[in-house]
C-alpha positions as CSV (number, residue, x, y, z in Angstrom):
1,M,268.9,-0.5,96.7
2,I,268.4,-1.7,93.1
3,Q,266.8,1.5,91.9
4,H,269.4,3.6,93.7
5,M,272.2,1.5,92.1
6,L,270.7,1.8,88.7
7,M,270.7,5.6,88.9
8,R,274.2,5.9,90.7
9,G,275.8,3.4,88.5
10,N,274.6,4.9,85.3
11,R,275.4,8.6,86.4
12,S,279.0,7.5,87.2
13,L,279.4,5.7,83.9
14,G,278.4,8.7,82.0
15,V,280.9,10.9,83.8
16,A,283.6,8.4,83.3
17,L,282.8,8.2,79.6
18,L,282.7,12.0,79.4
19,Q,286.0,12.4,81.2
20,G,287.8,9.7,79.1
21,G,286.6,11.7,76.1
22,L,284.6,8.8,74.5
23,I,281.4,10.9,74.5
24,S,280.4,14.6,74.3
25,N,278.3,16.5,76.8
26,E,275.7,16.6,74.1
27,D,275.7,12.6,73.7
28,L,275.5,12.3,77.5
29,E,272.4,14.7,77.7
30,A,270.7,13.0,74.7
31,A,271.4,9.5,76.2
32,N,270.2,10.6,79.6
33,H,266.9,11.8,77.9
34,F,266.3,8.3,76.4
35,F,267.4,6.5,79.6
36,L,265.3,8.6,81.9
37,S,262.3,8.2,79.5
38,A,262.7,4.4,79.5
39,L,262.7,4.4,83.3
40,K,259.4,6.7,83.3
41,D,257.9,4.0,81.1
42,G,258.5,1.4,83.6
43,K,261.5,-0.3,82.0
44,G,263.4,-0.4,85.1
45,T,266.7,-2.6,84.9
46,D,265.9,-3.2,81.2
47,S,267.2,0.4,80.5
48,S,270.6,1.6,80.9
49,L,272.4,4.7,79.8
50,L,275.1,2.6,77.9
51,K,272.2,0.9,76.0
52,S,271.0,4.4,75.2
53,L,274.4,5.7,74.2
54,L,275.0,2.7,71.8
55,Y,271.5,2.1,70.2
56,D,269.5,5.2,70.6
57,V,272.1,8.1,70.3
58,K,274.7,6.0,68.5
59,A,277.3,8.1,70.2
60,L,279.7,5.2,71.1
61,S,280.9,2.0,69.5
62,E,281.0,-0.8,72.1
63,Q,284.3,-2.1,70.4
64,E,285.9,1.2,71.2
65,L,284.5,1.1,74.7
66,I,285.9,-2.3,75.3
67,E,289.4,-1.3,73.8
68,Y,289.3,1.6,75.9
69,Q,288.8,-0.3,79.1
70,I,291.5,-2.8,78.1
71,S,294.1,-0.2,77.4
72,Q,293.3,2.2,80.2
73,S,292.6,-0.3,83.0
74,G,294.5,-3.3,81.9
75,L,291.3,-5.4,81.8
76,N,290.7,-8.4,79.8
77,Y,287.8,-9.2,77.6
78,I,285.5,-12.4,78.2
79,P,282.9,-13.6,75.9
80,L,280.1,-14.7,78.2
81,N,278.4,-16.8,75.6
82,N,281.4,-19.2,75.7
83,Y,281.5,-19.3,79.7
84,H,279.7,-21.8,81.7
85,I,278.2,-20.0,84.8
86,R,277.0,-22.1,87.7
87,P,273.7,-20.3,89.0
88,T,273.7,-22.3,92.3
89,W,275.2,-19.4,94.2
90,L,273.5,-16.8,92.5
91,T,270.3,-15.5,94.0
92,E,267.1,-13.6,92.4
93,D,268.3,-10.4,94.2
94,L,271.8,-10.7,92.9
95,L,270.6,-11.1,89.3
96,E,268.5,-8.1,89.8
97,L,271.4,-6.2,90.8
98,A,273.3,-7.6,88.1
99,L,270.9,-6.2,85.5
100,A,270.9,-2.8,87.2
101,T,274.7,-2.6,87.2
102,R,275.4,-4.6,84.0
103,T,277.9,-6.6,86.1
104,L,277.8,-10.4,86.9
105,P,279.8,-12.4,89.3
106,I,280.8,-15.5,87.0
107,D,282.9,-17.6,89.1
108,L,284.3,-18.0,92.5
109,V,287.6,-20.0,93.0
110,E,288.8,-20.2,96.4
111,D,289.0,-16.5,97.6
112,T,288.8,-15.0,94.1
113,I,285.7,-13.8,92.8
114,F,285.6,-13.2,88.9
115,F,283.2,-10.4,87.5
116,A,282.2,-9.6,84.0
117,S,280.9,-6.1,83.5
118,A,280.1,-3.6,80.9
119,Y,280.1,-0.9,83.7
120,N,283.7,-1.4,84.8
121,L,284.4,2.4,84.6
122,S,281.5,3.1,87.2
123,T,283.2,3.3,90.6
124,P,279.8,2.7,92.6
125,V,279.3,-0.5,90.5
126,V,282.6,-1.9,91.4
127,Q,282.5,-0.9,94.9
128,T,278.9,-2.5,95.3
129,W,280.0,-5.8,94.1
130,E,283.3,-5.9,95.9
131,E,281.3,-5.2,99.0
132,Q,278.9,-8.1,98.1
133,F,281.8,-10.6,98.0
134,K,284.6,-10.3,100.3
135,G,287.2,-12.3,98.2
136,Q,289.9,-11.0,95.9
137,P,288.1,-9.7,92.9
138,L,289.2,-10.1,89.2
139,W,287.4,-8.1,86.6
140,F,286.7,-8.6,83.0
141,V,285.2,-6.5,80.3
142,S,282.1,-8.0,78.7
143,K,279.6,-6.8,75.9
144,L,276.4,-5.3,77.1
145,E,274.2,-7.8,75.1
146,D,276.1,-10.8,76.2
147,L,275.9,-9.8,79.8
148,E,272.2,-9.1,79.6
149,N,271.4,-12.4,77.7
150,T,273.5,-14.3,80.3
151,V,271.5,-12.7,83.3
152,Y,268.3,-13.3,81.6
153,R,269.3,-16.9,81.1
154,L,270.2,-17.3,84.6
155,K,267.0,-15.8,85.9
156,E,265.1,-18.5,83.9
157,E,267.2,-21.3,85.3
158,L,266.4,-20.0,89.0
159,V,262.6,-20.4,88.2
160,P,261.7,-24.0,89.8
161,E,260.2,-26.6,87.7
162,P,256.6,-27.1,88.2
163,V,255.9,-30.4,90.3
164,S,253.9,-32.9,88.3
165,A,251.1,-34.9,89.8
């Protein structure tokens, strides 16, 4: 499922960025080349189309992308480095999905689930997460690096402490 979502989510994001006029077809092709090469090199969920567009091809400004999502979708920005996430309800599988989709459930209040995402424009990503949690979703835009760093930190927190003798 993770590999499938990695491919589907990135493909959908690429199309949305192209349709939104944020990148050109040439930019998308170049980024896809970097993304698929990274996958072949075994980087798996460490690679993403957005990362390729931002850092390899340099075809997109993350600030421009965030502003686009705020203006087009009415989403709000959330800086994850200032947000405390309780890892108690997150599993290793959910954190792997979070890396593959660059989306993280950050809080659950009554029947509302809060999501931070760099992939809000990817319909399959949004649908997958909303199916995982049956509550009312509330979506936020987050920076790619903040999201990845938060997921890696949460993965470390899930590792049990060694038992001392």
